[in-house]
Backbone bond lengths (Angstrom), bond angles and torsions (degrees), N, CA, C in turn:
res aa  C-N    CA-C-N  psi(-1)  N-CA   C-N-CA  omega(-1)  CA-C   N-CA-C  phi
1 X - - - 1.487 - - 1.526 112.24 -
2 X 1.254 117.10 135.72 1.509 123.87 177.72 1.478 110.31 -73.85
3 X 1.368 120.45 122.98 1.426 122.01 176.62 1.618 113.27 -53.87
4 X 1.308 116.17 149.07 1.406 120.06 -179.34 1.574 110.88 -62.30
5 X 1.287 119.58 -34.65 1.374 122.87 179.54 1.566 112.03 -56.88
6 X 1.387 109.89 -51.20 1.454 116.57 -179.16 1.527 113.12 -65.00
7 X 1.417 115.09 -37.24 1.492 115.57 176.18 1.460 111.99 -65.11
8 X 1.368 117.77 -33.08 1.419 117.82 178.51 1.556 112.96 -70.37
9 X 1.358 117.05 -34.25 1.392 118.99 175.40 1.516 116.62 -65.76
10 X 1.394 112.95 -30.00 1.491 119.51 -178.70 1.449 113.65 -84.12
11 X 1.394 115.25 -25.83 1.427 121.77 -175.68 1.514 115.08 -58.29
12 X 1.401 114.51 -46.65 1.408 120.24 -177.65 1.551 114.25 -62.11
13 X 1.432 115.89 -49.45 1.445 115.19 175.68 1.511 116.63 -60.27
14 X 1.365 116.65 -36.35 1.394 124.05 175.94 1.560 110.86 -59.84
15 X 1.312 118.23 -45.80 1.401 123.90 -175.81 1.591 106.62 -68.66
16 X 1.383 115.63 -38.31 1.519 117.45 176.36 1.554 109.49 -60.60
17 X 1.359 113.62 -45.39 1.518 117.48 -173.34 1.545 108.88 -65.23
18 X 1.359 114.93 -41.26 1.440 117.50 -178.75 1.572 112.13 -68.28
19 X 1.322 114.66 -38.18 1.491 119.19 173.87 1.530 109.70 -62.71
20 X 1.324 116.39 -43.70 1.516 119.07 -178.69 1.496 109.62 -59.88
21 X 1.450 117.39 -46.31 1.398 123.67 -177.35 1.566 109.58 -59.87
22 X 1.354 114.29 -44.27 1.470 121.65 -177.99 1.569 108.52 -62.20
23 X 1.261 116.90 -46.64 1.454 117.82 -178.85 1.458 110.98 -68.06
24 X 1.299 122.86 -36.95 1.423 124.36 172.16 1.488 113.58 -58.44
25 X 1.351 113.87 -40.19 1.484 117.61 176.48 1.491 111.24 -63.68
26 X 1.325 117.83 -42.58 1.480 120.09 176.56 1.492 113.93 -61.61
27 X 1.373 114.09 -36.42 1.489 117.39 -178.33 1.598 107.05 -73.27
28 X 1.288 118.39 -21.12 1.482 119.49 177.42 1.444 113.88 -91.70
29 X 1.353 120.65 10.88 1.460 126.89 -173.41 1.517 111.52 -52.04
30 X 1.299 116.91 -46.44 1.523 120.97 -177.78 1.478 107.27 -64.03
31 X 1.343 117.41 -48.96 1.487 121.93 -174.85 1.532 108.14 -64.38
32 X 1.334 118.70 -40.65 1.409 121.24 -178.89 1.613 110.95 -65.16
33 X 1.277 114.48 -44.57 1.506 121.07 177.86 1.489 108.53 -63.29
34 X 1.301 122.53 -44.66 1.454 125.48 -176.72 1.552 109.33 -65.10
35 X 1.414 116.33 -45.45 1.466 117.56 -178.65 1.461 111.44 -69.45
36 X 1.349 116.31 -31.78 1.488 121.29 176.22 1.582 109.05 -63.88
37 X 1.307 112.67 -40.74 1.485 114.95 179.85 1.470 114.85 -67.61
38 X 1.347 116.40 -35.37 1.512 121.44 173.45 1.535 108.39 -62.95
39 X 1.322 117.84 -44.49 1.454 119.94 -177.88 1.551 111.68 -63.30
40 X 1.381 116.34 -45.00 1.405 122.38 -179.44 1.550 110.63 -62.32
41 X 1.286 111.65 -45.80 1.564 118.21 179.88 1.498 113.58 -57.71
42 X 1.311 117.41 -27.34 1.508 122.67 -178.55 1.537 105.06 -75.70
43 X 1.345 122.52 -21.04 1.376 121.50 -176.81 1.598 114.52 -97.00
44 X 1.346 114.29 -5.72 1.436 123.53 -178.62 1.547 110.32 -66.59
45 X 1.312 120.88 145.37 1.471 122.44 173.29 1.541 110.04 -68.56
46 X 1.276 115.68 169.34 1.464 119.80 176.37 1.562 110.50 -55.52
47 X 1.325 113.30 129.48 1.489 119.62 -177.55 1.518 107.60 -124.20
48 X 1.344 116.63 161.04 1.500 120.82 176.97 1.509 113.20 -69.50
49 X 1.312 116.12 -15.50 1.481 124.48 -179.83 1.564 109.53 -110.10
50 X 1.313 113.50 131.43 1.461 119.28 -176.84 1.492 109.91 -62.32
51 X 1.316 114.58 149.91 1.552 117.91 -177.08 1.503 109.44 -66.27
52 X 1.329 118.32 -41.02 1.435 119.03 -177.69 1.615 110.39 -63.94
53 X 1.352 116.67 -31.65 1.432 119.71 177.49 1.554 111.00 -70.37
54 X 1.345 114.14 -38.28 1.429 117.04 178.92 1.564 108.92 -66.36
55 X 1.269 120.52 -33.22 1.413 122.75 179.10 1.551 114.72 -72.47
56 X 1.335 113.85 -23.52 1.489 117.15 171.02 1.539 109.51 -69.31
57 X 1.266 118.16 -47.50 1.437 124.18 176.56 1.551 109.99 -57.54
58 X 1.327 115.06 -46.60 1.465 120.81 177.71 1.568 113.20 -58.45
59 X 1.272 114.04 -41.97 1.448 119.82 -176.15 1.608 110.06 -71.25
60 X 1.298 115.67 -32.24 1.437 119.63 178.66 1.496 108.35 -71.31
61 X 1.375 116.50 -44.85 1.446 116.02 179.74 1.542 111.53 -67.95
62 X 1.309 118.02 -31.79 1.524 116.11 177.75 1.557 108.40 -61.66
63 X 1.385 111.60 -43.88 1.473 114.20 -176.37 1.596 110.03 -62.84
64 X 1.286 116.03 -39.12 1.525 119.11 -179.62 1.498 110.24 -68.02
65 X 1.347 118.21 -39.05 1.470 121.82 177.83 1.550 110.20 -63.24
66 X 1.233 116.85 -46.74 1.493 119.78 -177.74 1.508 108.88 -64.18
67 X 1.320 118.47 -37.81 1.451 121.44 -178.76 1.584 108.15 -70.56
68 X 1.358 115.55 -49.33 1.517 118.93 -178.16 1.451 111.15 -64.13
69 X 1.285 123.82 -27.66 1.476 125.21 -177.51 1.552 108.02 -86.20
70 X 1.359 120.41 -7.11 1.434 123.74 179.44 1.527 110.59 79.48
71 X 1.328 121.69 12.78 1.434 124.47 175.00 1.467 110.94 -70.08
72 X 1.312 118.55 -29.73 1.431 123.72 174.14 1.597 109.78 -134.65
73 X 1.309 117.01 135.47 1.410 120.60 -175.61 1.544 108.64 -93.29
74 X 1.387 114.98 -176.45 1.401 117.89 -175.91 1.514 115.49 -61.80
75 X 1.390 120.33 -38.70 1.399 124.21 175.37 1.514 111.50 -64.13
76 X 1.350 115.96 -39.79 1.489 116.89 176.90 1.551 110.12 -58.63
77 X 1.282 113.28 -50.42 1.486 117.59 -176.35 1.597 109.73 -61.12
78 X 1.260 117.52 -31.94 1.473 118.90 173.76 1.490 114.21 -65.80
79 X 1.340 113.14 -43.62 1.434 115.40 177.84 1.473 112.92 -67.11
80 X 1.327 116.15 -39.78 1.517 122.04 176.53 1.499 107.01 -61.22
81 X 1.290 121.93 -41.80 1.502 121.30 179.76 1.502 112.17 -63.31
82 X 1.328 116.28 -38.35 1.515 120.24 -179.87 1.514 105.19 -68.75
83 X 1.292 121.91 -40.42 1.496 123.81 175.70 1.532 111.81 -59.92
84 X 1.313 114.56 -34.70 1.450 119.53 179.57 1.552 108.94 -69.21
85 X 1.341 119.24 -45.04 1.446 121.98 -179.79 1.489 112.02 -64.10
86 X 1.411 115.14 -52.96 1.455 113.95 -174.36 1.555 110.35 -70.80
87 X 1.385 116.10 -19.93 1.447 117.69 172.99 1.557 113.74 -68.54
88 X 1.358 111.13 -38.04 1.500 116.72 177.17 1.501 113.03 -67.82
89 X 1.363 116.09 -36.63 1.428 117.09 174.48 1.491 111.14 -67.00
90 X 1.230 119.70 -36.98 1.459 125.30 173.73 1.556 112.30 -55.87
91 X 1.397 111.34 -51.59 1.411 120.21 177.12 1.539 115.88 -57.99
92 X 1.315 115.65 -44.67 1.457 121.08 178.55 1.461 113.50 -55.27
93 X 1.299 116.67 -44.88 1.449 119.34 -177.48 1.556 109.74 -75.95
94 X 1.410 120.22 -42.87 1.359 120.78 -179.01 1.592 113.79 -65.91
95 X 1.284 113.24 -39.43 1.461 117.65 178.55 1.621 111.96 -67.09
96 X 1.332 114.37 -39.56 1.431 118.00 178.04 1.530 109.55 -64.34
97 X 1.321 120.65 -27.21 1.484 119.17 -175.69 1.520 107.32 -97.85
98 X 1.350 120.61 9.06 1.469 122.40 175.73 1.473 115.77 77.25
99 X 1.331 118.78 15.98 1.560 119.57 -178.74 1.478 108.73 -67.34
100 X 1.330 122.91 -34.93 1.406 128.70 173.71 1.572 108.81 -157.94
101 X 1.347 116.19 179.44 1.426 117.22 -174.78 1.561 111.83 -153.31
102 X 1.360 113.50 159.18 1.446 119.07 173.22 1.483 104.20 -118.75
103 X 1.329 116.86 97.07 1.456 120.05 -170.46 1.487 118.92 -74.96
104 X 1.340 119.18 -11.51 1.434 121.26 -172.84 1.492 108.85 -89.62
105 X 1.367 119.48 150.30 1.445 124.96 178.60 1.491 108.81 -71.18
106 X 1.349 113.59 158.06 1.509 119.86 175.81 1.535 106.38 -169.15
107 X 1.344 111.71 154.46 1.475 119.48 176.79 1.486 107.48 -78.25
108 X 1.370 116.19 -48.75 1.456 124.77 -176.94 1.560 110.80 -82.10
109 X 1.331 114.21 60.78 1.439 120.83 -176.69 1.515 106.74 -138.33
110 X 1.240 115.38 140.23 1.561 123.45 -179.30 1.476 108.03 -137.36
111 X 1.360 115.88 128.23 1.457 125.34 -178.78 1.500 114.67 45.89
112 X 1.312 115.23 38.35 1.476 124.34 177.24 1.535 113.47 85.21
113 X 1.280 116.47 4.81 1.474 120.09 -179.05 1.571 112.49 -111.81
114 X 1.320 121.81 114.78 1.454 117.79 177.11 1.467 109.73 -75.85
115 X 1.336 116.52 154.98 1.463 122.52 -176.57 1.511 110.82 -62.98
116 X 1.322 114.75 -29.99 1.471 117.79 -179.13 1.488 112.34 -63.64
117 X 1.320 119.60 -18.98 1.447 122.60 -179.40 1.519 110.84 -60.88
118 X 1.331 118.09 -29.11 1.517 116.90 177.69 1.448 114.88 -69.39
119 X 1.386 116.42 -25.53 1.435 119.40 175.18 1.541 117.41 -63.39
120 X 1.329 113.27 -23.26 1.462 118.98 175.92 1.568 112.02 -65.69
121 X 1.309 113.53 -32.99 1.479 123.29 174.23 1.503 110.58 -79.86
122 X 1.302 116.61 -39.40 1.518 123.90 177.09 1.503 105.99 -61.80
123 X 1.286 124.33 -35.26 1.448 123.99 -177.62 1.541 109.75 -67.05
124 X 1.284 115.03 -35.60 1.506 120.41 173.11 1.497 115.01 -63.74
125 X 1.380 114.08 -40.27 1.403 121.54 175.07 1.449 114.83 -64.64
126 X 1.481 113.69 -41.64 1.456 117.33 170.94 1.481 116.11 -54.87
127 X 1.272 113.07 -47.69 1.465 120.76 179.41 1.538 110.64 -52.81
128 X 1.281 117.11 -52.32 1.480 119.95 -177.53 1.524 109.62 -62.38
129 X 1.308 117.46 -44.66 1.507 119.93 -176.49 1.535 110.88 -66.29
130 X 1.391 116.68 -41.43 1.437 117.10 179.75 1.534 112.78 -72.98
131 X 1.291 118.16 -33.12 1.497 121.97 170.40 1.430 113.56 -60.79
132 X 1.364 119.65 -35.75 1.399 124.37 178.64 1.512 110.87 -61.42
133 X 1.396 114.52 -46.15 1.449 120.72 179.29 1.554 111.86 -69.66
134 X 1.338 114.82 -54.37 1.497 121.46 -172.88 1.473 114.34 -61.01
135 X 1.357 117.95 -37.62 1.439 123.04 -177.74 1.576 111.83 -97.41
136 X 1.369 114.02 -0.05 1.469 119.39 -178.31 1.512 112.58 51.30
137 X 1.346 113.94 52.20 1.471 120.49 -173.84 1.539 110.44 -59.99
138 X 1.313 111.33 145.92 1.495 120.81 169.99 1.560 104.99 -139.43
139 X 1.314 115.89 163.95 1.435 120.27 -178.49 1.526 109.97 -129.40
140 X 1.382 115.02 142.18 1.389 119.97 173.53 1.496 111.49 -115.04
141 X 1.221 117.47 135.78 1.464 122.90 179.90 1.525 116.75 52.28
142 X 1.283 108.74 40.79 1.548 115.18 -179.09 1.565 108.18 -84.11
143 X 1.319 113.56 131.41 1.479 120.86 175.24 1.476 112.00 -99.22
144 X 1.299 121.18 85.81 1.527 123.82 -174.92 1.515 114.71 -53.43
145 X 1.326 116.81 -53.02 1.386 117.34 -176.43 1.502 115.63 -65.02
146 X 1.306 115.99 -46.16 1.499 119.77 -178.54 1.542 108.39 -66.39
147 X 1.253 118.37 -41.32 1.483 121.75 -179.76 1.546 109.50 -63.45
148 X 1.303 116.23 -39.99 1.472 119.84 -174.09 1.624 107.63 -70.86
149 X 1.324 113.92 -39.92 1.437 118.49 176.32 1.546 113.74 -59.75
150 X 1.311 116.51 -45.03 1.441 120.56 177.60 1.525 112.77 -67.55
151 X 1.350 116.19 -38.38 1.448 123.03 176.05 1.512 112.98 -58.46
152 X 1.370 112.86 -45.36 1.380 119.97 -178.93 1.531 111.55 -67.74
153 X 1.332 119.16 -37.11 1.454 124.46 176.57 1.645 106.79 -66.94
154 X 1.275 117.51 -35.93 1.460 117.51 -179.82 1.611 109.60 -69.84
155 X 1.345 116.18 -38.90 1.471 119.66 171.95 1.510 112.39 -56.74
156 X 1.301 114.91 -49.58 1.487 121.52 -177.33 1.528 108.38 -63.33
157 X 1.312 119.88 -43.00 1.456 120.03 -177.86 1.497 113.81 -61.54
158 X 1.303 119.46 -31.07 1.436 120.90 178.65 1.565 112.05 -61.13
159 X 1.365 115.27 -22.65 1.411 119.85 171.26 1.494 111.71 -91.31
160 X 1.277 116.41 -51.77 1.556 123.01 -168.16 1.535 108.62 -66.40
161 X 1.347 122.06 -24.07 1.431 117.11 -176.67 1.482 113.40 -66.53
162 X 1.358 121.36 -11.54 1.446 123.94 176.79 1.558 107.50 -70.24
163 X 1.267 119.10 -27.71 1.426 122.70 -175.11 1.521 113.34 -118.38
164 X 1.366 120.23 -25.18 1.462 125.70 -178.17 1.485 107.63 -118.62
165 X 1.338 116.86 167.84 1.451 119.50 177.17 1.505 109.34 -56.26
166 X 1.331 115.77 147.51 1.471 119.99 179.18 1.532 109.83 -85.53
167 X 1.356 111.11 120.17 1.465 117.47 -173.45 1.565 111.52 -100.83
168 X 1.318 116.08 13.84 1.508 114.51 -174.58 1.443 117.49 -55.01
169 X 1.377 117.20 -35.31 1.489 118.19 -178.09 1.530 110.64 -71.84
170 X 1.317 116.02 -36.20 1.458 119.84 174.76 1.515 109.51 -66.21
171 X 1.299 119.75 -41.81 1.474 120.53 179.85 1.565 110.68 -72.23
172 X 1.267 117.35 -29.11 1.421 119.83 176.12 1.543 108.13 -64.76
173 X 1.372 116.24 -40.11 1.463 121.47 177.94 1.528 109.63 -65.43
174 X 1.282 114.13 -42.85 1.538 115.61 179.94 1.531 115.34 -71.19
175 X 1.316 113.41 -25.53 1.552 119.01 175.08 1.491 109.29 -71.09
176 X 1.357 118.45 -40.12 1.466 122.86 171.78 1.502 111.21 -58.69
177 X 1.331 113.88 -44.22 1.504 119.04 -172.42 1.516 109.05 -68.54
178 X 1.309 118.97 -41.78 1.530 121.91 -177.29 1.439 109.63 -76.29
179 X 1.311 120.08 -19.63 1.505 118.63 -179.54 1.560 110.92 -106.27
180 X 1.359 115.88 7.89 1.476 121.67 176.76 1.504 109.33 -58.18
181 X 1.320 117.04 124.00 1.491 121.08 -178.32 1.545 111.83 80.18
182 X 1.259 124.55 -1.45 1.449 124.23 175.26 1.543 106.55 -83.53
183 X 1.329 112.18 129.14 1.467 117.73 174.96 1.451 112.73 -124.06
184 X 1.386 110.39 144.03 1.572 117.65 177.24 1.519 105.11 -96.71
185 X 1.352 120.99 119.67 1.383 122.29 175.84 1.588 107.21 -96.48
186 X 1.383 112.37 137.73 1.467 112.97 -179.73 1.525 104.80 -146.51
187 X 1.378 117.05 162.91 1.463 123.96 -177.59 1.455 113.39 -115.49
188 X 1.304 117.37 130.56 1.468 121.90 171.14 1.526 110.08 -129.17
189 X 1.340 115.09 121.74 1.507 120.07 179.59 1.569 108.25 55.39
190 X 1.294 118.69 41.56 1.410 119.47 177.18 1.505 117.75 79.84
191 X 1.277 116.41 -4.40 1.515 123.65 -175.71 1.534 107.35 -101.44
192 X 1.331 119.39 118.64 1.420 123.95 177.70 1.550 112.93 -83.02
193 X 1.342 116.28 127.16 1.406 120.55 -174.00 1.592 105.87 -131.79
194 X 1.351 114.12 174.26 1.398 117.51 -179.27 1.530 110.82 -149.50
195 X 1.380 113.87 154.91 1.519 119.41 178.83 1.452 106.46 -144.26
196 X 1.334 119.47 150.29 1.433 122.08 175.26 1.539 109.74 -63.86
197 X 1.310 115.70 137.53 1.509 119.26 -176.86 1.497 112.61 -61.86
198 X 1.301 116.06 -34.89 1.503 119.97 176.43 1.424 114.31 -61.60
199 X 1.383 115.59 -42.98 1.473 123.48 173.34 1.423 113.88 -58.21
200 X 1.320 115.43 -43.04 1.445 119.98 177.34 1.499 113.42 -58.07
201 X 1.376 114.97 -40.62 1.470 120.27 179.19 1.520 110.07 -61.63
202 X 1.424 116.73 -41.26 1.416 120.89 -178.72 1.529 110.25 -63.80
203 X 1.297 114.77 -46.77 1.534 118.64 -178.16 1.504 114.58 -63.86
204 X 1.447 114.42 -44.49 1.368 117.09 172.56 1.570 116.17 -62.02
205 X 1.300 115.61 -37.69 1.413 122.27 176.85 1.567 110.01 -60.88
206 X 1.280 119.13 -41.98 1.408 118.37 178.19 1.544 111.44 -65.09
207 X 1.245 121.56 -47.12 1.428 123.01 177.69 1.527 115.34 -64.95
208 X 1.331 116.37 -27.86 1.455 119.20 169.88 1.507 114.58 -70.04
209 X 1.351 113.88 -34.36 1.476 120.69 173.73 1.574 109.57 -65.48
210 X 1.275 116.32 -42.28 1.504 118.11 172.60 1.449 112.51 -59.69
211 X 1.343 120.17 -44.42 1.409 127.20 179.46 1.515 110.35 -58.87
212 X 1.420 112.06 -41.48 1.496 117.96 -177.45 1.510 108.45 -64.52
213 X 1.264 117.23 -39.99 1.485 120.61 173.68 1.515 112.26 -54.41
214 X 1.281 116.61 -50.37 1.486 121.94 177.90 1.489 111.26 -62.39
215 X 1.302 116.88 -41.83 1.523 122.34 -177.73 1.532 108.05 -62.58
216 X 1.260 121.69 -47.19 1.469 124.04 -177.77 1.512 108.01 -71.31
217 X 1.310 119.25 -29.52 1.509 121.56 179.29 1.500 108.33 -64.99
218 X 1.322 119.18 -35.66 1.522 120.22 -177.42 1.509 108.56 -98.19
219 X 1.355 118.43 13.46 1.471 120.07 171.73 1.466 114.60 81.40
220 X 1.325 124.46 29.08 1.426 122.46 178.36 1.525 105.89 -69.50
221 X 1.319 121.55 -34.77 1.453 123.41 175.02 1.542 103.29 -164.05
222 X 1.324 113.97 177.65 1.451 117.57 -176.30 1.545 111.23 -137.77
223 X 1.342 116.58 137.48 1.451 118.48 170.44 1.561 110.78 -91.44
224 X 1.258 119.93 152.33 1.411 121.38 -174.92 1.525 117.49 -44.07
225 X 1.405 113.89 -37.25 1.438 119.16 178.83 1.458 115.37 -80.61
226 X 1.376 118.64 2.08 1.422 124.04 173.57 1.515 117.10 -104.94
227 X 1.354 113.09 5.32 1.471 115.47 -175.92 1.492 114.27 -65.03
228 X 1.310 120.94 -26.56 1.417 124.26 -175.21 1.466 112.77 -111.56
229 X 1.364 114.68 17.65 1.457 117.84 -179.75 1.589 106.35 144.97
230 X 1.401 114.61 145.23 1.472 115.67 -171.49 1.584 108.91 -72.80
231 X 1.264 115.22 142.16 1.464 124.73 169.94 1.495 110.19 -132.62
232 X 1.288 119.00 151.86 1.436 123.92 -178.65 1.553 109.47 -57.00
233 X 1.324 116.31 143.88 1.477 119.96 176.51 1.552 107.50 -72.22
234 X 1.386 115.52 139.02 1.385 122.94 -176.53 1.502 111.38 -57.48
235 X 1.330 118.73 142.89 1.453 125.59 -174.12 1.493 108.22 -66.98
236 X 1.381 123.27 -18.21 1.430 123.28 176.32 1.554 112.69 -63.10
237 X 1.328 116.17 -26.06 1.431 120.21 177.01 1.532 113.05 -67.34
238 X 1.268 117.36 -23.04 1.493 122.43 170.63 1.493 107.53 -56.73
239 X 1.320 119.74 -57.05 1.426 121.28 179.16 1.537 114.41 -59.44
240 X 1.358 116.65 -34.39 1.419 120.82 179.47 1.532 107.57 -64.47
241 X 1.313 121.87 -44.05 1.433 124.23 -177.69 1.499 109.04 -68.23
242 X 1.315 117.05 -37.42 1.506 117.51 -179.69 1.504 112.41 -63.45
243 X 1.346 114.81 -29.31 1.510 119.25 171.33 1.474 112.34 -77.43
244 X 1.299 115.99 -47.32 1.503 120.38 -172.64 1.540 113.33 -64.90
245 X 1.361 117.89 -26.81 1.425 121.89 -176.29 1.535 107.35 -69.79
246 X 1.283 120.43 -18.41 1.472 121.61 174.80 1.508 112.57 -59.99
247 X 1.290 113.89 -39.67 1.514 121.41 177.82 1.473 111.52 -57.57
248 X 1.354 115.69 -49.15 1.511 118.49 -178.35 1.523 110.01 -67.38
249 X 1.326 115.82 -38.61 1.481 118.76 178.61 1.527 111.81 -59.11
250 X 1.311 115.08 -48.42 1.437 118.98 -176.31 1.558 109.79 -63.46
251 X 1.339 118.83 -38.25 1.479 122.03 174.95 1.500 113.61 -64.87
252 X 1.387 116.89 -36.53 1.452 117.24 175.99 1.473 113.00 -69.21
253 X 1.406 115.30 -39.02 1.461 121.60 -176.90 1.557 108.62 -64.99
254 X 1.351 117.56 -39.54 1.430 121.07 179.06 1.543 111.97 -67.29
255 X 1.371 116.63 -31.64 1.387 125.47 -175.14 1.513 115.05 -76.78
256 X 1.322 117.63 -1.54 1.412 120.95 179.16 1.536 114.11 -149.56
257 X 1.234 117.78 165.24 1.427 120.98 173.69 1.590 106.87 -93.14
258 X 1.330 116.84 126.39 1.455 117.64 179.19 1.511 106.27 -85.24
259 X 1.370 120.25 172.65 1.429 124.55 -174.66 1.585 110.25 -77.76
260 X 1.257 112.13 -172.81 1.479 120.96 -174.74 1.475 113.97 -63.31
261 X 1.337 119.48 -8.80 1.450 126.34 -179.96 1.476 108.10 -71.91
262 X 1.292 121.82 -15.67 1.499 124.81 -177.64 1.465 108.32 -98.64
263 X 1.359 116.93 147.90 1.391 123.31 175.58 1.511 117.17 72.38
264 X 1.288 115.52 -123.88 1.480 118.66 -172.34 1.497 117.49 -53.86
265 X 1.463 114.54 -28.46 1.490 121.43 -175.79 1.494 110.03 -104.60
266 X 1.348 118.38 42.94 1.457 120.85 -175.49 1.468 112.62 -63.30
267 X 1.381 118.45 -32.46 1.454 117.87 -170.80 1.490 109.54 -94.03
268 X 1.391 118.79 -3.62 1.512 119.63 -176.31 1.471 115.69 -58.26
269 X 1.416 109.32 -46.57 1.452 115.64 -175.83 1.460 112.80 -61.89
270 X 1.332 119.08 -37.91 1.451 119.39 -176.24 1.501 112.43 -74.15
271 X 1.391 116.66 -24.12 1.418 117.92 173.30 1.581 114.55 -69.34
272 X 1.353 110.74 -28.86 1.452 116.06 -179.83 1.544 116.19 -82.13
273 X 1.352 113.65 -16.24 1.404 119.03 -177.44 1.478 115.63 -69.98
């Protein structure tokens, strides 16, 4: 039998962990709803409207519901819209180069990319924005300009590496360098905690890779090696997402004013820890 004193010591961390997991789930609400819609749409019988077109309508309705319910404010919706647009640009290039495909027909489809494809990136933007609110995120020693420049270079490299040398490892090193010392502060059950920004990118990248496996499993899109049956997404995509999430983070940071832990009060958080 476990002594009551040890049980008491373990109870608080377990409650913290469960609260953290529940808040993360709430932050992922848009992504969960979107992925669930993709999964359900794959089970529908033949309809006069293409599945991809239905998913565009579904994505718009989700956005409106989240806005109307106050789960996302006007700034959040603007950030999410930008994520949608840059995601579509990303898709247009990648699909044209054969990196992956959307094999089903649709009316709302351009150059092989259905418009709903942008909602997959909008879901990531929604997660970052909702996490910012739900966890009351703050930043210590954040370098907005340097981080934005590296994030932009990372985004460009995902295109340019098809014609120029792939610089992702160099850019990964630069991202670590510009975020060195940067901490993300968040609140769970009234307790203020912090984590290195670079580590948060790695953790989010891992879960995005898991989500990508689920998305391809339910037919959101297909990689060439999945054309004749589903196979797990290559682990290299984990690293790609860990880099690409920096773009979404920078957009979300620009779209709002962070708390007093940013800028002139950089050291205040560390004194309180």
